[in-house]
N, C-alpha and C positions, 0 to 999 in steps of 0.2 A: 648185183647182177653182173655176170661176166659177159662182155661184148667182144666180138671179133672186130678190131679196128685196123684199117689199112690206110696208109697215106700214099696217094699216087703223086710221084714227084719227078722232077727232071734234075740233071746234074747242077744246074746253076739257080735253082729255085731258092730264093731267100725267104719267101713267104712260107715255104714248107718248114723251115726251121722254126718259125713262130708257132705253127700248129704243133710241132714236135714238143716245144717247150711247154705249151699249154697242157698237153697230155702228160708230160713228165711232172708238172706241178701238181696234177691231181692223181699221180701214181697210176695212170691207166696204161697198160701195155699196148703196143701197136707194132705193126709191120710196115716197113718202108718198101714200096714198090717203085722202082725206077722204070718209067714207061718207055724209056729209050732202049732199055734191055729187054723189056717184056711188053712189046706193043699189042699183044693180045688183050691186055687190060683195057686199051682204048677202044677195042671193038665192043667189049661188054659195057664199058663206062666211058662214053664219048665226052671227054672233057676238052675244053679249049684253053683252059688256063689251069696252072698248078698252083696250089695243091688241090687234089680231089680227096675228100674224106669219105671213106666207105665204112659204114657201121653195119655189121651183120649182113654183109653182101648187098647192101643198098647204098647207092651214092647219095649221101646226105648233104654234102657242102662242096662247093668249088670256091676256091679262094680261101681267105681266112675267115672262119666263123666267129661270131661274137662268143665270148667265153660262156655267157649264160645260155646261149643257144646250144652250144656243144654239151654243157652240163645237162640241159633238158633232154637231149636226145639219149644221153647215157644214164638217166636216172630211171 
């Protein structure tokens, strides 16, 4: 099943790289959204910590999800 995945990030977000690596390992494409450049995303998805993981236009995780939880949402 194809999912639209977006990672809400900030320029200095180290945890964001962890989520990107998890998605890379399972060959899942994603888009990176820098909320400092696109603050409108914060209006729609009010996160207080990065990363925010949006799957099919729904904020599913803030921070680093456990890999099994991420896989569960994507299955």
